[in-house]
N, C-alpha and C positions, 0 to 999 in steps of 0.2 A: 720803386727803385730809389735808393738813396746814395748820394755821393757825399763823402765826408772829406773835407779839404783841410789840410794842415798848412798854415802859412809860415811855419818855421823854416829857416834856411838850411838846417841840418839835413844831410842826405841819409840819415839813419832811418827816417820815417818816410813813407810814400806821400806823394802830393795828394793823390785822390784814391779813395776806397769806394768800391761799388758794392752795395748790399741789396740783394733782391727781396721782394715781398716784405717791405719794411713795416707794413701794417699788421703783420702776423705777430703772434705772441713772442717767440724767441728772437726773431729778426729785429723786432722793434727794440728789445733790450740789448741785443748785441750792438746795434747802432748807437744806442744811448750810452753804453759803457765806453765805446770807442770815442764818442763825441765829448763825453764828460771827463775822460781820463786825463787830459792835458789842461794845464792852466792857461794855455794860449787861446786866442779867439779862433773859432772855427766857423765856416760858412756851410750851412746845410741847405742843399737844393733837393727838393723832393719831386720826383716824377713818377706818378703811378701808372706803370705800363703793364699791360697784360697781352701776351701774344695770342692772337686768334685768327686762324686762316691767313697767316702772313702779315696781318695788320694788328697794331695795338689798339686797345679800346680808346686811348686818348689821341689817336691819329698818327702815332709813330709807326713807321714800317720797321721790319726786321733789320733792314739796312741802316736805318737811322739809329736804332738801338745799338747796333754793332759799332757805329761810329762813336757812340757814347762810351762803350766798353773800351775802345782803343785809347780814350783819353785818360783812363784810370791805370794806376800802377798795380793795384790789387783788385781782383774781382772775387767777391764772396757770394756763393750761392748756398742758401740754406734750404735743404729739402727734408728736414727732420719732421716737420709738421704736415707735410703734404703726402697723402696717400693716392692722390690723383696723378695722372700722367702729365698734367700741364706743366708743373714746375720741373719735373724730371726731364721732360722733353726740352723745355727751354734751356735748362742747364746743359744738357747734352749738346744742343745746338751751339750754345755759347762757347763751350770748351773746344768743340770741333772747329768752329769758325776762327777762334783765336789761334789754334794750333796751325791752321792753314796759312794764317797771315803773320806768324810770329817772326819770320825772317825780315819782315819790313818794320818791325817795332823799332822805335828810336832808342828805347831802353828796355831793360828786362821787366817782365810782368810776372805776377804770381796769381794762380787760380786756386782758391780755397773752397773745397766742398765740405759743407757741414752735413754729415749724414747721421745715421742712427745706429746704435749698437744692435738693433734688430737684424742687421746683416750678419750677426754672430749667433743668432738664436738656435740654429740647427747644427752648430759646430760640435763635433764629438770631442770629449776630453782627450788630451794628449796622453794622460796616464790613466789607464782603465782601472787601476787599483785605487786611484784617488780622484774620483770624478768631481769633487768639490774644490780641487786645487785652482787657485786664481790663474787667469790667462793674462798674457802681456801683449804689448803691441807687436813684438817680434813674430807672433803667431798669426798675424793678419792674413797671410797667404792661405792658411788652413780654414779660414772662416767660411761658414755656410749660412746663407740667409734664410729667414722665415719666408714661406711662399709668397706672402703679400709684399715682400721687400726685395724681390729679385731684380726689379728694375733699378732700385737704389744700388744694389750690389754691382750691377753691370756698369752703372755710371761711375762708381768708385774705381773699378778696374780701369776705365777709360782715363780717369784723372791720374791714377797711379802710374800709368804707362807713359805719362809725359816725361821728357828728358829732365835730367837733374841740373841743367844750366851749363853743361860741358859740351865738348865736341860731339855733334850728332849728325851723321851723314856728311862728314867733312865740313860742317857748318856749326857755328856756335848757337846753341838753343837759347832763346830769350823768353821762354815760358816754362815756369816750374809749377808743379801741382802738389797740393797737400790735400789729404782727406782727414777730417776730424770725426771720429766715431763718438758722437755725443750720447751720454746717458739720458734717460727720461728726465725732462726738465720740470722743475718746480719753482715756487716762489713768485713774488710780485703778482698775486692774484690767482696763481695756479693755472695749470693747463690741463694735463691729463688727470691730475689728482683733484681737479675742481669738484668732481662729483662727491667725493668723501667730505670735503670741507662744507659743501652746500647742504648736504643731508645733515651734517652735524649742526650747522648754523640754524637751519629751519626746524630741526628736531622733529621731522616728519615720521621717522621710524624710531622705535625704542632701541634698535640695534642696527648699526651700519652694516650692510651686506658686504661680504668678502667673496670675491670671485675666485673659485677654485679652493684649494686647500689653504692658501695663504702662507705656505712655508717657503715659497720661491723667493730667491734673492733678486732684487731689482737694482741694476746699476743706474744711478741718478746723478744729477748735477744741478745746482742752483743756476737759474737762467743768467744771473749777473756774473757768476763765475765762468759760465760758458763764454760770455762776452770778453772776460779777461783772458781766457785761453786764446781766443782769436786775436786779441790785442797783442799778447806776448808772442804769438806765432808770427804776426806781421813784423814785430820789432826784432825778434831774435833770429828768425830764419834758420830753424834747426835743419840738420841733415836728414833726419828721419822724415819719411813722406806720409806715414800713417800714425796718427796721434789719438789716443783715447782721452776723452774729456769726461771724467767722472770724479766724484768726490771719494772720500775715504770711508764712506758708510758701507756697512754690510747688512743692511736691514732687509727683513722680509716684508711682504705685503701685509701680513697680519699685524706686525709691529707698527707699520705706517698708519694703518687704519685705526688701530687702538689709540695711538697718541694723538691723532687728528681729532678723534671723538672726545678726548679729554679736554682739549683746548677750545675748541670752538663751541633746479632740480635739473636736474640735468639728466641726460641719458647718454650712454656710451655709444660711440660709433664702433663698428666691428673691428677696425684696425686698432682702436684704443684698447679693447679687451685683449687683443693679441699681444699688445705691448705689456699689459699687466700680467700676462702669463709667462713672461720671460724669466728664466732662471740662470743667471750668469754671475760670476765673480771675476773681477779683473784686478790687475796690478798696473796702474797707470804710472809707469816710471818716468816718462818724459815730462808730464805735467808736474809731478811731485819733485823731480830732481833738477829739471832744466828751467822751468818757468817759475820765477820767483815773484809771484804776485800775492797780494793780501786777499785771502779767501773770504767770501761772505758766509759760506756754510761748508767748510772743509769736512766736518764730521758728519754731514748729512742732515736729512730732514728731521729724523727722530730727535737728535741731540739739540737741534736748533728750532724746535717747533714753536717755542714761545715767540721768537722774533718773526718766524714765518707766519704765524697767526696774525701778528700785528701788521705785517706786510699785506696779508690777505684782506684784512679789514680796511686798511688804508687804500690799497689799490682799487678795491671794489666799492669804496666809500660806504662801508657798512657801519654807520654811526648810530648807536642807540639813542632814541628820543625818550626823554623822561619828563613827564608832565604831571603836575599836581593841580587838581581842581578843587577849589574851596568855594563855599557859598552857603547861604541859608537853606533850610529845607524847602523843597518844592520849587527851587529856582531852575532845575533842569540839569543838574550836574551829571546824572547817570545817562540821560539822553545825549548830551554833548560828549561824554566819555565814550559811549558806544560809537558815535560817529567818528571820533578821532581814532579810535582803535581800528575801525574799518578803513579809514583813509591812510593811516600810517602803517598798518599791519603790525600793530603792537598789542600788548596785553592789558586788559582792564583789571585793576585790583580794587575790589570792594571788600571792606573789612568784614561785613556780615557773611557774604558768600564764602570768603576765605576761611572763616571760622567754621562754617557748616561743612566745607570740604575737608578741613583738618579733622573735625570730629568724626566724619564718615570714615576717614582713613583709620583713625584710632579704633573705632568700633569694629570695622572689618578685620583689623589685625588681632584684636583681643576681645572677642565676644564673651569668652568664658570669664573675663574679669569684670563683667557688668559695667562696662564703660558707658552703656547707654544711660546710666544714671547721671552722668556728667552733662551739664548743660552750659550754655554760653555764659550765663551769669556766674557760674562757678569758676570760670577761667580767671586766673590772676592776671593783673595788668602786665607783669613781666612776661608771662607766657604769651600774652597777646602780642607784645612787641617782638618776642622771639619768632613767633609764627610769621609776622609781617616781614621781619628781616630775612627770614629764610626764603620768603617769596621774592622779595626785592633783589636778593643776591643770587637767585636761581639762574641757571644758564639761559633760559628763555628771556627773562627780563634784563639780564646783563648784556646779552647779545643784541636784542632787538628793541628793548625799551618797554615802557609801561605808561599807563594813565592811572594815577592814584585818585580814586573817586571819594572825595569828602573826608579824607583822613590823612594826617592828624588834624586835630582841632585846636591844639594849644602849642605854644613854643616848647613847653616841657616835653610833650609827646614827640615833637619833631626832633628834639635833641637826642632822645632815647633811640629814635628810629634811624636818623641820618648820621649819627656819630660814627666815626671810624671809616670803614671801607667805602661807604657811599660818597664821602667827601674827599677821598684821596685823589691825587692827581693821576692822570692816565700814565701807565707804565711806559708807553712809547712817547719819548720827548721830541719826536721829529717835528721841527718847526712847520714844515709844510702840512703835516697832519693837524697840528694845533691850530693852524690858520683857518682850517675849514670847520672847526668845531666851536661854534659860539657858546662860550661858557659850558662846554661839554654837553650842549643840547639839553640842559635842565631848564624847565619853564614852569612858572606858577601863574595861574589865572584865577582871579577872584571874581566869580559871577555874583551879581547882586540885583535886587529889585525891591520896590517899596513893599511895606507890610500889607498895604491894601491890595496890591497886585497879587501877592502870594496867597493871601487869605481868600480872595475871589477864585484863584486858580484851584485851591484845595476844595472849595465848596462845589466846584463843577466836577470833581472826581467822583465816580460811582462809589457807592457805599462799600461794596465788597473790596474794591481796590484800596479805598481809603483805610480800611482796617488793616489790610496787608502791609501798607506802606507807612502805617502810623500817622495818618493824616486826619484822624478824627479830631473833633473839637477839643476833647480832653487831652490829646497827645500833641497836636500840632502847635498850639499856642505856647505851651511851656518850652517846646523845642526851639521855637523861633525866639522867644525871650532869652533862652540860654545862649543861643548863637550871638545875639546882639550884645550880651554881656561879655562873652569871651572875646569878641572883637572890639571891645572898648576898654580893655585893660591896659596896664602900663606897657607891657611887652606882649604883643600879639603874635600869632603864627606868621603873619606877613612880615613882621619885624625880624623874625628869625631868618627868613629867606633874604630879606633886604640887606641884613648885615653881612651876608655871605655873597653879596654881589649877584644874587639871583633875584632881580627886581620883579615883583609881582605886577601883573597888568590887570586893571579893573575893567570889567565889561558889564554894562548895564543891560538887563533883559527887558524888552518892551513887549507890549501886547500885540503889536503888528508884525512880530517875528517869531511866530509860534513854531516854525520849522527850524529855527536857529540858523538860518542862512547867513545872516550878517555876523552872528557869533562865530560860526565856523570859518567864514572868510577872514575875520580879524585874527583868529587863532592861527590858522594855516599860514597867513602872511607873516606872522611873527615867528613861527617855528620854522617855516621854510618847506622845501620840497621833501617828500618822503626819502629817507636815507636807509631804507631797508633793502632787501634783496631785489634787484632787478632781474627780470627774466633774461636768460641768454638768448642769442639770436634764434636758435632752433625753437626754444620754448615760446619766444615772442611770436615767431611765425605760426607755431601751432595754435597759440592763443588767439592770434588775429584770424586765423582760419576758422577756429571754433566760434568766435564772435560773428564773423561774416556768415557762417552757416546758420547761427542762431538768428541773425538779422534777417536772412533770407526766409527762414522758416516762419519767423514772426510776421514778416511782410506777406508771405503766401497765406498764412492763416488769417491775417487781417483782410486780405483781398478776398479770400473765400467767404469770410464772414460777411463782408460788405455785399458780395454778390448774392449770398444767401438771403440777407436782409432785403436787398433790392427785389429779388425774385418773390419773396414772401409779401412785400409791400405791393408789388405789381399784381400778384395773384389776389390779394385782398381787394385792391382797387377794381380788378376785373370782376370779382364776385359782387362787389357793391354796384358796379355799373350794370351788370346783368339783372340784379335785383331791382335797380332803379328803372330799367327798361320794362320789366314785368309790372312794376307798380304803375308806371306811366300808362301802359296799355289798359290796366284795370281802371285807372282814373278816367282815361278817355272813353272807355266803354260806359262807365257810370255816368259821365257827363252826357253822352249821347242818349242814354236811356232816360235821363232826367229831362233833356230837351224834348225828347219824343213825348214824354208824359205831359209836359207843360204845353206842347203845341197841339195836342189832340182836341181840346175844346175849341180852340181858335179855328182849327181846320173844319170842324163840324159847323161852326157858325158861318164861316165863309161859304161852305158848300151849300148851306141852306138859304142864306139871305143875299149873298153877294154874287156868287158865280152864275146863277141863272140870268140875272139882268146883265151882268158884264159879258157873258158869253153871247147873248143876243146882240148887244151893242157892237161887239167885236166882229160878228158875222156881217152885220150891216155895214160896218166900216170897211170891211174887205170888199164888199160889193161896190160901194160908192167910191172908195179910194180918194178921200179928200186930201187937200194940200196940208191940212193940219189935223192929223188923226186924233191927237189928244183932245183938241178942242171939240172935234166932232163927237168923240165918246162922251165928253162932259155934257154937251147939249143934248145928246140922245138919252143919256141916263136921266138928266133933269126933266126932259120933256116926258118921258115915260113915267117918271115918278109922279109928275103932276096929274097925268091921265089916270094913274092908279089911284 
């Protein structure tokens, strides 16, 4: 919610204006127009409130929000963008609560409902013989809404039933209601027409799709002009209670899409497609005859597409990034160029690839003219520059930007390529826009390395690739010598850029940065953040979900792979253990057999010579049972041995 406070003492303007849902597309610009329209100082107090189950998300209760409404002289509820019931229900509650309390107001208040012309979508023409005749505000009682906007229509009726500020039930009414039927809003980055601008910008499709036949007339209004309508309504307090806020355009959907594609992802919600299918023509007499404000786009989108396209680029910060990379052969220009294109989502321009592409197009168009006989060497230099200019000034490169890889090589070539349109100032002179474009985002980076480093790098390249890239000994050395000569002349290519205040930055390539990490860091810090198309919230949410799913799938695959490897390693260890146990048993058995074989002669000797005498001595010892049996056995054996 936004409260706009006017500190002026005149009573012609309200002290405070309440605007709901100020973060939304049209409400934000309505509040900005209201705030910027006066030269006096205004105080902006922002309270982001959302009613949910009787409590706001920021802790405000519905009663507290009502007290804030009571402090305002004008309450503006914008429901043009909301197809959900939340804003409609909140606006219904607000007007009902204010109506019940209006007799206690210290001064008169006004309630302004900004609704949609979609509440006219099913209205039958008043003249059956002329169905294309424009409708006017006076016919608002006959309007019939689109099925998806019936709740909008019911809320409009509730506001229109408010008294006109005269005697009402023997009491003076202090609450007056207005309904503004707003056309589909455009401008300042676009809203419902964003899809067509984005497809044109990204050039994802060769032809922008048109939903339906495209012959239907769509009532529209620039979002800033809608803000001026509300401002004039607050200031002038007209007698009419229903006001159409549309511009003078009578354009069809096909005309809008066509002109959008000439100058410059998103997906449509169902209610947005409903809006694009509307076919209505209006005559907004009150806005044209009573409200005398300066229009932004009175003639409509088609007639003002040039300025609207600039607004679109400015609001969404779509600034083309133009980079030129120069450097000796084998320094890594192509690798860095590809990394930059991937980072900034821009296009790489390589002179050789561009010529091959152009030749392929010519051959495919005129095979019967034997264009296959033309080769790159037969292309005149002027033709080469024409092809390059055509590429540089193409819609893709103009909108999004490019990285020019290794060309031009001399200041003379640069003058022929970059003369004229490339060096012109941007058509939009908006100071705020110019402040965010550092030298229009043109950058020149000179990569360099020592001759020894480059020679060693070339020597490590495989022979097949060296032949393809002209890195053989016979080709590379003359190329390197020629480059050094070109960049030691009186006026070099870098001087050409330097004189035009596009100061080249020198970057030394080292052997410990083969992945160009430091090079990329230095370049991206100089160029800044990507200024190409950011995903809308829905796309970003889908992209986040896709990445999260990919992360989970990758994690699950890695976990399964680790488990598989662990199980395989365990099975292998178990097999080795079983084999080891079998081998151990065999070894033990072999050792036992070996011991048995070794012990057999000893056993025979003992049985033959020792055991008879020892057995007799042991029997005798058992009979006598001496105190020292060992000594007795020794004496017995010694005595018997002497006798023998």
